C-alpha positions as CSV (number, residue, x, y, z in Angstrom):
1,M,-171.1,224.6,276.3
2,S,-170.1,221.1,277.1
3,K,-169.6,220.1,280.7
4,P,-166.0,219.4,281.7
5,S,-165.1,215.7,281.9
6,A,-164.8,214.0,285.3
7,L,-161.1,213.6,284.9
8,R,-160.7,217.3,284.2
9,R,-162.8,218.2,287.2
10,L,-160.7,215.9,289.4
11,F,-157.4,217.4,288.3
12,G,-158.9,220.9,288.5
13,G,-160.1,220.3,292.1
14,L,-156.7,218.8,293.0
15,W,-154.9,221.8,291.6
16,N,-157.1,224.2,293.5
17,F,-156.5,222.3,296.7
18,I,-152.7,222.4,296.2
19,T,-152.9,226.2,295.5
20,R,-154.8,226.8,298.7
21,V,-152.4,224.7,300.7
22,R,-149.4,226.5,299.2
23,V,-150.9,229.9,300.0
24,A,-151.8,228.8,303.5
25,L,-148.3,227.5,304.1
26,S,-146.8,230.8,302.8
27,N,-149.0,232.8,305.0
28,L,-148.1,230.7,308.0
29,L,-144.4,231.0,307.3
30,F,-144.7,234.7,306.9
31,I,-146.6,235.0,310.2
32,A,-143.9,232.8,311.9
33,V,-141.2,235.1,310.7
34,L,-143.0,238.1,312.0
35,V,-143.5,236.4,315.4
36,L,-139.8,235.4,315.4
37,L,-138.8,239.0,314.6
38,Y,-141.0,240.3,317.4
39,L,-139.6,237.9,319.9
40,L,-136.0,238.6,318.9
41,F,-136.2,242.4,318.7
42,S,-139.2,243.4,320.9
43,G,-139.9,240.6,323.3
44,S,-136.7,241.0,325.3
45,G,-135.9,244.5,326.3
46,P,-132.7,245.5,328.0
47,T,-132.4,243.7,331.3
48,P,-131.2,246.0,334.1
49,L,-127.7,245.4,335.4
50,P,-127.7,244.1,339.0
51,A,-126.5,246.4,341.7
52,K,-123.7,243.9,342.6
53,A,-122.3,241.2,340.3
54,A,-119.3,239.6,338.8
55,L,-118.4,240.1,335.2
56,L,-118.6,236.7,333.6
57,L,-116.1,236.1,330.9
58,N,-117.6,233.0,329.2
59,P,-116.7,233.1,325.5
60,V,-118.2,230.3,323.4
61,G,-116.4,229.4,320.2
62,V,-113.5,231.1,318.6
63,V,-112.1,234.6,319.6
64,V,-111.4,236.6,316.4
65,D,-110.4,240.2,315.5
66,Q,-113.3,240.4,313.1
67,R,-116.5,238.3,312.9
68,T,-117.5,236.6,309.7
69,P,-121.1,237.1,308.6
70,V,-123.6,234.6,310.0
71,D,-126.2,232.9,307.7
72,P,-129.6,233.8,309.1
73,M,-131.2,230.5,308.1
74,L,-128.4,228.4,309.6
75,A,-128.7,230.5,312.8
76,L,-132.4,229.8,313.0
77,V,-132.6,226.1,312.2
78,G,-129.0,224.8,312.6
79,D,-127.7,222.9,315.6
80,P,-126.1,225.2,318.1
81,S,-122.3,224.5,318.2
82,P,-119.4,226.4,319.6
83,A,-117.5,225.6,316.4
84,S,-119.7,228.0,314.5
85,D,-119.7,230.8,317.0
86,E,-117.2,233.7,317.0
87,V,-116.4,236.2,319.8
88,A,-114.9,239.6,319.0
89,L,-111.7,240.3,320.9
90,R,-112.7,243.9,321.2
91,D,-115.9,242.9,323.1
92,I,-113.8,241.0,325.7
93,L,-111.3,243.8,326.1
94,D,-113.9,246.5,326.4
95,A,-116.0,244.6,328.8
96,I,-113.1,244.0,331.2
97,R,-112.0,247.6,331.0
98,F,-115.5,249.0,331.6
99,A,-115.8,246.6,334.6
100,A,-112.6,247.8,336.2
101,D,-114.1,251.2,336.9
102,D,-117.7,250.0,337.6
103,P,-118.5,249.9,341.3
104,G,-121.3,247.4,340.6
105,I,-118.8,244.8,339.3
106,T,-117.1,243.2,342.3
107,A,-115.1,240.4,340.6
108,L,-114.1,239.0,337.2
109,V,-115.0,235.3,336.8
110,L,-113.5,233.3,333.9
111,E,-115.5,230.3,332.7
112,L,-113.8,229.0,329.6
113,D,-115.3,225.5,329.0
114,G,-117.0,226.7,325.8
115,L,-113.9,228.5,324.5
116,L,-112.5,226.6,321.5
117,S,-109.7,228.8,320.4
118,V,-108.2,232.2,321.5
119,G,-104.5,231.8,320.8
120,M,-101.5,233.1,322.6
121,S,-101.4,236.5,320.8
122,K,-104.9,237.4,321.8
123,T,-104.5,236.0,325.3
124,L,-101.6,238.3,325.9
125,E,-103.8,241.3,324.9
126,I,-106.6,240.1,327.2
127,R,-104.0,239.8,329.9
128,E,-103.3,243.5,329.6
129,A,-107.0,244.2,330.4
130,V,-107.1,241.6,333.2
131,D,-104.0,243.3,334.8
132,A,-105.8,246.6,334.7
133,F,-108.9,245.1,336.3
134,R,-106.8,243.5,339.0
135,S,-105.1,246.8,339.8
136,S,-108.5,248.2,340.7
137,G,-108.4,245.9,343.7
138,K,-111.0,243.4,342.5
139,P,-110.3,239.6,342.4
140,V,-110.1,237.5,339.3
141,I,-111.2,233.9,339.6
142,A,-111.2,231.1,336.9
143,R,-113.1,227.9,337.2
144,G,-113.5,225.0,334.8
145,D,-114.2,221.3,334.3
146,Y,-111.3,220.7,331.9
147,F,-108.7,223.2,330.7
148,T,-107.2,222.8,327.3
149,Q,-103.8,224.2,326.7
150,D,-105.3,227.2,324.9
151,Q,-107.9,227.8,327.7
152,Y,-105.3,227.4,330.5
153,L,-103.1,230.2,329.4
154,L,-106.0,232.6,329.8
155,A,-107.2,230.9,333.0
156,S,-103.7,231.2,334.5
157,Q,-104.2,235.0,334.6
158,A,-106.7,234.5,337.5
159,D,-105.8,235.1,341.2
160,T,-107.5,231.8,342.1
161,L,-107.9,228.9,339.7
162,I,-110.6,226.3,340.5
163,L,-110.8,222.9,338.8
164,H,-113.6,220.3,339.1
165,P,-112.4,217.2,341.1
166,F,-112.9,215.1,338.0
167,G,-111.3,217.6,335.7
168,A,-107.8,218.0,334.2
169,V,-105.3,220.5,332.8
170,A,-104.3,219.2,329.3
171,M,-101.0,220.4,327.9
172,E,-98.9,219.0,325.2
173,G,-96.7,221.8,323.9
174,F,-96.7,223.4,320.5
175,G,-96.3,221.5,317.2
176,S,-96.5,222.2,313.5
177,Y,-97.5,219.2,311.5
178,Q,-99.0,218.9,308.1
179,N,-99.8,216.3,305.5
180,Y,-97.4,215.6,302.6
181,F,-98.9,214.4,299.3
182,R,-96.0,213.4,297.0
183,D,-96.7,209.7,297.0
184,A,-100.5,210.2,296.9
185,L,-100.2,212.5,293.9
186,E,-98.0,210.0,292.2
187,K,-100.5,207.2,292.8
188,L,-103.3,209.5,291.6
189,S,-101.2,210.5,288.5
190,V,-101.6,214.1,289.4
191,N,-98.8,216.6,288.6
192,V,-98.5,219.7,290.7
193,H,-96.2,222.3,289.1
194,V,-94.7,224.5,291.8
195,F,-92.6,227.6,291.1
196,K,-91.2,229.4,294.1
197,A,-88.8,232.2,295.1
198,G,-87.4,231.9,298.6
199,E,-85.2,229.0,299.6
200,H,-87.5,228.2,302.6
201,K,-90.9,228.8,301.0
202,S,-92.4,225.7,302.6
203,I,-95.7,225.8,300.9
204,A,-94.2,223.8,298.1
205,E,-93.0,221.0,300.3
206,P,-96.4,219.1,300.8
207,F,-96.6,218.7,297.0
208,V,-93.0,217.6,296.3
209,R,-91.9,215.8,299.5
210,N,-93.2,213.1,301.9
211,D,-91.7,214.9,305.0
212,M,-90.4,218.2,306.3
213,S,-87.1,219.3,304.8
214,P,-84.2,219.8,307.3
215,G,-84.0,223.5,306.6
216,E,-87.8,224.0,307.3
217,R,-87.5,221.8,310.4
218,E,-84.8,224.0,311.8
219,I,-86.7,227.2,311.1
220,T,-90.0,225.9,312.4
221,A,-88.4,224.5,315.5
222,R,-86.9,228.0,316.3
223,W,-90.2,230.0,316.1
224,L,-92.2,227.2,317.8
225,G,-89.6,227.1,320.6
226,D,-89.8,230.8,321.1
227,L,-93.6,230.7,321.4
228,W,-93.5,227.7,323.8
229,Q,-90.9,229.4,325.9
230,R,-93.1,232.5,326.1
231,Y,-96.1,230.3,327.0
232,T,-94.3,228.4,329.8
233,R,-92.7,231.6,331.2
234,E,-96.1,233.3,331.3
235,V,-97.7,230.5,333.2
236,E,-94.8,230.0,335.6
237,Q,-94.7,233.7,336.4
238,R,-98.4,234.0,337.0
239,R,-98.6,230.8,339.0
240,S,-95.3,231.5,341.0
241,L,-93.8,228.3,339.7
242,E,-90.1,227.5,339.3
243,A,-88.7,227.9,335.8
244,G,-89.1,224.6,333.9
245,A,-92.1,223.5,335.9
246,V,-94.5,223.4,332.9
247,N,-92.1,221.4,330.8
248,A,-91.6,219.0,333.7
249,Y,-95.4,218.6,334.0
250,V,-95.8,217.9,330.3
251,N,-92.8,215.6,329.8
252,G,-93.4,213.8,333.0
253,Y,-97.2,213.6,332.9
254,A,-97.5,209.8,332.9
255,S,-95.3,209.5,336.0
256,A,-97.1,212.4,337.7
257,L,-100.5,210.9,337.0
258,K,-99.4,207.5,338.2
259,A,-98.2,209.1,341.5
260,Q,-101.7,210.5,342.0
261,G,-103.3,207.1,341.4
262,G,-104.6,208.2,337.9
263,D,-106.4,211.3,339.3
264,T,-105.9,214.0,336.7
265,A,-107.3,216.8,338.9
266,K,-104.9,216.0,341.8
267,A,-102.0,215.8,339.3
268,A,-102.7,219.4,338.2
269,L,-103.1,220.5,341.9
270,A,-99.8,218.8,342.9
271,A,-98.1,220.5,340.0
272,G,-99.3,223.9,341.2
273,L,-101.4,224.6,338.1
274,V,-104.6,225.0,340.0
275,D,-105.5,226.3,343.5
276,E,-108.6,224.4,344.5
277,L,-110.6,221.3,343.5
278,M,-114.3,222.0,343.9
279,P,-117.5,220.5,342.4
280,H,-120.0,222.9,340.9
281,H,-122.1,223.6,343.9
282,Q,-119.1,224.3,346.1
283,S,-117.4,226.6,343.6
284,N,-120.7,228.4,343.2
285,D,-121.0,229.0,346.9
286,Y,-117.3,230.1,347.0
287,L,-117.9,232.6,344.2
288,A,-121.2,233.9,345.7
289,G,-119.2,234.7,348.9
290,I,-116.6,236.7,346.9
291,V,-119.2,238.5,344.7
292,G,-121.4,239.2,347.6
293,A,-124.7,238.4,345.8
294,R,-126.8,235.6,344.4
295,D,-129.4,235.5,341.6
296,D,-133.0,234.1,341.9
297,E,-131.6,230.5,341.4
298,E,-129.1,230.8,344.1
299,R,-126.1,231.0,341.7
300,F,-123.5,233.7,342.2
301,Q,-124.7,236.9,340.6
302,A,-123.0,237.5,337.3
303,V,-123.4,239.5,334.1
304,P,-122.2,237.8,330.9
305,F,-119.6,240.0,329.2
306,E,-121.4,240.3,325.9
307,H,-124.6,241.6,327.6
308,Y,-122.5,243.8,329.8
309,V,-120.4,245.4,327.0
310,G,-123.5,246.0,324.9
311,R,-125.1,247.9,327.7
312,K,-121.9,249.9,328.6
313,R,-120.7,250.7,325.1
314,G,-124.1,252.0,323.9
315,P,-124.8,253.0,320.3
316,D,-121.7,254.0,318.3
317,L,-122.9,257.5,317.4
318,P,-120.8,259.5,314.9
319,Q,-118.8,262.5,316.3
320,P,-117.9,264.5,313.3
321,D,-116.3,267.3,315.2
322,T,-113.7,265.1,317.0
323,D,-110.3,264.2,315.5
324,H,-109.8,260.5,315.8
325,V,-107.7,257.4,314.9
326,A,-109.5,254.9,312.7
327,V,-108.9,251.2,313.2
328,I,-109.4,248.9,310.2
329,T,-109.3,245.1,310.6
330,A,-107.8,242.9,307.9
331,E,-108.3,239.3,308.9
332,G,-108.2,236.1,306.9
333,N,-107.0,234.9,303.5
334,I,-106.2,237.6,301.0
335,L,-108.3,237.2,297.8
336,P,-109.0,239.4,294.8
337,G,-112.2,241.5,294.6
338,D,-114.9,242.3,297.1
339,Q,-114.9,239.9,300.0
340,P,-117.0,239.6,303.2
341,P,-115.6,240.2,306.7
342,G,-113.4,237.4,307.9
343,T,-111.7,237.3,304.4
344,I,-109.5,240.1,303.0
345,G,-110.7,241.3,299.7
346,G,-108.2,243.3,297.6
347,E,-110.9,245.6,296.3
348,S,-113.1,245.8,299.4
349,L,-110.2,246.5,301.8
350,S,-108.5,249.0,299.6
351,Q,-111.8,250.9,299.1
352,L,-112.4,250.9,302.8
353,I,-108.9,252.3,303.4
354,R,-109.4,255.0,300.8
355,D,-112.9,256.0,302.1
356,T,-111.7,256.1,305.7
357,A,-108.7,258.2,304.8
358,A,-111.0,260.7,303.0
359,A,-113.4,261.0,305.9
360,D,-113.4,264.2,307.9
361,R,-111.5,264.2,311.2
362,V,-109.6,261.0,310.5
363,K,-106.1,261.9,311.4
364,A,-104.4,258.4,311.4
365,I,-105.2,254.8,310.5
366,V,-104.2,251.7,312.4
367,L,-104.4,248.6,310.2
368,R,-104.9,245.5,312.3
369,I,-103.6,242.5,310.3
370,N,-104.2,238.9,311.1
371,S,-103.4,237.0,307.9
372,G,-101.1,234.4,306.5
373,G,-101.3,236.0,303.1
374,G,-102.8,234.9,299.8
375,S,-103.1,236.5,296.4
376,V,-100.2,238.6,295.1
377,F,-102.5,240.8,293.0
378,A,-104.9,241.5,295.9
379,S,-102.0,242.3,298.3
380,E,-100.6,244.8,295.9
381,V,-104.0,246.5,295.5
382,I,-104.2,246.9,299.2
383,R,-100.6,248.1,299.5
384,Q,-101.3,250.8,296.9
385,A,-104.2,252.1,299.1
386,V,-101.8,252.3,302.1
387,L,-99.3,254.3,300.0
388,A,-102.0,256.6,298.7
389,T,-103.2,257.3,302.3
390,Q,-99.6,258.1,303.4
391,A,-99.2,260.4,300.3
392,D,-102.2,262.3,301.5
393,G,-100.4,263.0,304.8
394,L,-102.1,260.4,307.1
395,P,-99.9,258.1,309.1
396,V,-100.6,254.4,308.8
397,V,-99.6,252.2,311.7
398,V,-99.8,248.4,311.5
399,S,-100.8,246.2,314.5
400,M,-100.0,242.6,313.8
401,G,-102.3,240.0,315.5
402,A,-101.5,236.3,315.7
403,M,-99.8,236.3,312.3
404,A,-99.0,238.8,309.6
405,A,-96.9,236.6,307.3
406,S,-96.1,236.5,303.6
407,G,-98.9,238.5,301.9
408,G,-99.9,239.7,305.4
409,Y,-96.4,241.2,305.8
410,Y,-96.5,242.5,302.2
411,I,-99.4,244.8,303.0
412,A,-97.7,245.9,306.3
413,A,-94.2,246.6,305.0
414,S,-94.8,250.2,303.9
415,A,-96.5,251.4,307.1
416,D,-95.0,254.2,309.1
417,R,-94.6,251.9,312.1
418,I,-95.2,248.2,312.7
419,F,-96.3,246.7,316.0
420,A,-96.4,243.0,316.7
421,T,-97.7,241.2,319.8
422,P,-95.0,239.2,321.6
423,A,-96.6,236.0,320.2
424,T,-97.0,237.2,316.6
425,I,-95.6,235.1,313.7
426,T,-94.4,237.1,310.7
427,G,-92.0,237.2,307.8
428,S,-92.3,234.4,305.3
429,I,-91.2,236.8,302.6
430,G,-91.4,234.7,299.5
431,V,-93.6,234.0,296.4
432,F,-94.9,230.8,294.7
433,A,-97.1,229.7,291.9
434,A,-98.8,226.3,291.7
435,I,-100.8,224.7,288.9
436,P,-102.0,221.1,289.0
437,T,-102.5,219.1,285.8
438,F,-104.4,215.8,285.5
439,E,-103.3,214.6,282.0
440,E,-101.8,211.3,283.4
441,L,-104.9,210.6,285.5
442,M,-107.2,211.3,282.5
443,G,-105.0,208.9,280.4
444,R,-105.3,206.1,283.0
445,L,-109.1,206.6,282.7
446,G,-108.9,206.3,278.9
447,V,-109.6,210.0,278.3
448,N,-107.3,211.7,275.9
449,T,-107.1,215.4,275.0
450,D,-106.3,216.7,271.5
451,G,-107.2,219.6,269.3
452,V,-105.8,222.6,267.5
453,G,-105.0,226.2,268.6
454,T,-104.1,229.4,266.8
455,T,-100.9,230.0,268.9
456,A,-98.3,228.1,270.8
457,L,-100.1,229.1,274.1
458,A,-103.7,228.3,273.1
459,G,-105.2,225.9,275.6
460,S,-102.0,225.9,277.6
461,L,-103.7,226.3,281.0
462,R,-106.1,223.4,280.6
463,V,-105.6,221.0,283.5
464,D,-106.1,218.0,281.3
465,R,-102.9,218.8,279.3
466,P,-99.3,218.8,280.2
467,L,-98.0,222.2,281.4
468,N,-96.7,224.2,278.4
469,E,-93.0,224.9,278.6
470,Q,-93.5,228.5,277.7
471,V,-96.0,228.9,280.5
472,A,-93.6,227.2,283.0
473,S,-90.8,229.6,281.9
474,A,-93.2,232.6,282.2
475,L,-94.3,231.6,285.7
476,T,-90.7,231.2,286.8
477,S,-89.9,234.7,285.5
478,S,-93.0,236.1,287.2
479,V,-92.3,234.5,290.5
480,E,-88.7,235.8,290.4
481,F,-89.8,239.3,289.5
482,T,-92.5,239.4,292.2
483,Y,-90.0,238.2,294.8
484,R,-87.5,240.9,293.8
485,N,-90.3,243.5,294.0
486,F,-91.2,242.1,297.5
487,L,-87.6,242.6,298.7
488,Q,-87.5,246.1,297.2
489,L,-90.7,247.4,298.8
490,V,-89.7,245.9,302.2
491,A,-86.3,247.5,301.9
492,E,-87.9,250.9,301.1
493,G,-90.5,250.5,303.9
494,R,-88.0,249.3,306.6
495,D,-85.1,251.5,305.5
496,M,-82.9,248.5,304.8
497,S,-80.9,247.4,301.8
498,V,-82.3,244.8,299.5
499,E,-79.4,242.5,300.5
500,E,-80.3,242.9,304.2
501,V,-83.9,242.1,303.5
502,D,-83.0,239.0,301.4
503,A,-80.8,237.7,304.2
504,V,-83.9,237.5,306.5
505,A,-86.4,236.7,303.7
506,Q,-86.2,233.5,301.5
507,G,-89.5,232.4,302.9
508,R,-88.3,232.2,306.5
509,V,-90.9,232.5,309.3
510,W,-89.9,234.6,312.3
511,S,-91.2,234.9,315.8
512,A,-92.0,238.5,316.9
513,A,-88.8,238.8,318.9
514,D,-86.6,237.6,316.0
515,A,-88.5,239.8,313.6
516,K,-87.8,242.9,315.7
517,A,-84.2,242.0,316.0
518,N,-84.0,241.6,312.2
519,G,-85.7,245.0,311.6
520,L,-89.0,243.6,310.2
521,V,-91.1,245.2,313.0
522,D,-90.5,248.3,315.2
523,E,-92.1,247.4,318.5
524,L,-93.6,244.5,320.5
525,G,-96.9,245.8,321.7
526,S,-100.7,245.5,321.6
527,L,-103.3,247.2,319.5
528,R,-103.7,249.9,322.2
529,E,-100.0,250.7,321.9
530,A,-100.3,250.9,318.1
531,I,-103.2,253.3,318.4
532,A,-101.2,255.4,320.8
533,A,-98.3,255.5,318.4
534,A,-100.7,256.5,315.5
535,A,-102.1,259.3,317.6
536,E,-98.6,260.5,318.4
537,L,-97.6,260.5,314.7
538,A,-100.8,262.5,314.0
539,G,-100.1,265.0,316.8
540,L,-103.2,264.0,318.8
541,D,-103.1,264.1,322.6
542,A,-106.2,262.1,323.6
543,P,-107.9,260.9,320.4
544,R,-111.2,259.2,320.0
545,V,-110.8,255.7,318.4
546,E,-113.3,254.6,315.8
547,Y,-113.4,251.0,314.6
548,V,-114.2,251.1,310.9
549,S,-115.8,248.3,308.9
550,K,-117.4,247.8,305.5
551,P,-120.9,249.5,305.7
552,L,-123.9,247.2,305.4
553,S,-127.1,248.0,303.6
554,P,-130.3,248.2,305.7
555,R,-131.3,244.7,304.5
556,E,-127.8,243.3,305.4
557,Q,-128.0,244.9,308.8
558,L,-131.4,243.4,309.5
559,L,-130.3,239.9,308.4
560,Q,-127.1,240.2,310.4
561,Q,-128.9,241.3,313.6
562,L,-131.4,238.5,313.1
563,A,-128.7,235.9,312.6
564,E,-126.6,237.1,315.6
565,R,-129.6,237.2,317.9
566,S,-130.8,233.8,316.8
567,A,-127.4,232.2,317.0
568,G,-126.8,233.7,320.4
569,L,-130.1,232.5,321.8
570,N,-129.8,229.0,320.4
571,L,-126.2,228.5,321.5
572,R,-126.3,229.9,325.0
573,S,-129.6,228.3,325.8
574,A,-127.9,225.0,325.0
575,A,-124.6,225.8,326.6
576,G,-124.7,226.5,330.3
577,F,-121.6,226.1,332.4
578,A,-120.2,222.7,332.1
579,P,-121.9,221.1,329.1
580,A,-120.5,223.7,326.7
581,S,-117.2,221.8,326.4
582,R,-119.1,218.6,325.5
583,M,-121.5,219.9,322.9
584,G,-121.2,218.2,319.6
585,Q,-118.5,215.8,320.6
586,T,-119.3,213.4,317.7
587,S,-119.3,216.3,315.2
588,A,-116.1,217.7,316.6
589,A,-114.4,214.3,316.3
590,L,-115.5,213.9,312.7
591,D,-114.3,217.5,312.0
592,L,-110.9,216.6,313.5
593,L,-110.7,213.4,311.3
594,L,-111.6,215.3,308.2
595,A,-109.5,218.4,309.0
596,P,-106.6,217.5,306.6
597,L,-109.0,217.0,303.7
598,N,-110.9,220.1,304.5
599,E,-107.6,222.1,304.7
600,A,-106.4,220.8,301.4
601,A,-109.8,221.6,299.8
602,E,-109.8,225.1,301.3
603,L,-106.2,225.7,300.1
604,M,-107.1,224.7,296.5
605,A,-110.2,226.8,296.6
606,S,-108.3,229.9,297.8
607,L,-105.9,229.8,294.9
608,R,-107.7,232.5,292.9
609,D,-105.0,235.0,291.9
610,P,-105.5,236.0,288.3
611,G,-101.7,235.6,287.6
612,H,-101.5,232.3,289.6
613,L,-99.0,234.0,292.0
614,Y,-99.3,233.7,295.8
615,M,-97.7,234.9,299.0
616,R,-99.0,232.5,301.6
617,C,-97.7,230.9,304.8
618,L,-99.4,227.7,305.7
619,A,-97.3,226.6,308.7
620,C,-97.8,229.8,310.6
621,A,-101.2,229.1,312.1
622,A,-100.3,225.9,314.1
623,P,-100.2,227.2,317.7
624,L,-101.9,230.5,317.3
């Protein structure tokens, strides 16, 4: 046998070396993952709760009704940022309620610098829990470096509000602004064909106008004004300020700041928005005196609310012999098919409703909705599941969150009772279809489309061809039919005539108070009140409440726990007290700059209804 050539031996040796390196790296990566799993799940056992401490409400990120899944790899290697963190509203509410009856918790401290968004609707539900905590005789204190308008509404619920001497309270009022693309679309030679039912269905306006129509301006101003009036009244009552004080602060801010020599903290103090100006060390000593204990680093003794609620709530063990009310969350854009939490899937949510209704001891369902709508088809699939549940004798009560508009209202309309928070936005009963075509843009680029089809409709939905007249006529008929069907089902669900519904429909957006006055909702109340109403309808005196979500496979549970623990460790190790509000400032500024483009891209990506029909409210989310 001939001896291999030198070149062959060289490449063979090189290949063997690469193989060994690859195997070694794979083994090292595997060992690293095992070590990480050990550290995350075994290395940190439950820390005992201190004998005396404050409950620290320090949410980082966005407060939501339902968390979206976290990517484990991004959680492990990504930069920690509040923008990617979510806090469950239920965790906040439960932590405060547990603490109210806990003799080891002596105070509630709000540190909101890391809070990016909570919204007025959720804040009013948190206020309920804070009021119950205060009634136990324990103090509530808020401190911060810089309060945004969103943060401040929650901070104003405190008995004492402390601001850093170099801090500020930033308020500007509520606004609803969006980009309009008519001129841009003309310059790009893009045609967007919009078909709508509902005189005020504003989703069409960005494609066909350069500004807000007078009718939409009037409607938007009304519900925005109602929300802002509720915000200012809430702050003024909690802070014992005269009516109009908040508006005077906002509208006269430049003069007020000039009167204080440019000192933003003193301007807030002079306006009565805060009680004390204290640097960190002084506010720490103040809080330590109220709490009555310090930790090993001489900070006031505190238990973060997420750790606290995890210890107090304990494992959610099934109780098959107890009648209960099931709470199902529907949050996000409504899309067809099976969707992850944070998005409403027509198939996944309807299946969850059916499975829950079929479970033993479930006597009523509360559907918590926070959605501006989406796919008509998916919305109808969900509504049919609600109707089937009611046909089986189970009451269905809807609790509206920040918004339940358009498709969000569609899936609520047939419920036995509908509750909205005082800051809910709802209505927007209307339908639209939108199809963009790019034949003119392609022509400008020298690209032409031609061919042959077997029917008059063959190739009619190609975006590089003009919209077929028959398709346009068919979409018009479909939109009108769907709108009439929308009116009919609302009329049946709300015990109104079709004419009465049409008078308050036409795509109009309503505040909660106006929606109640117009018969679109039954009561203004929180999720707890909706649960109580469901129990009453089911004939239950003191029911157990079970929060139901889509079941995860063992693999999904492991990955989710890994992701949440990793994200929590990364983010909170980088956050601390004051720096949380300044993390990722460059990234945040870039996100703000690109927000209109991102929103436009997300809107186009969300248009996935098989019939190209949508019930969606874009303007609803502005102040929520």
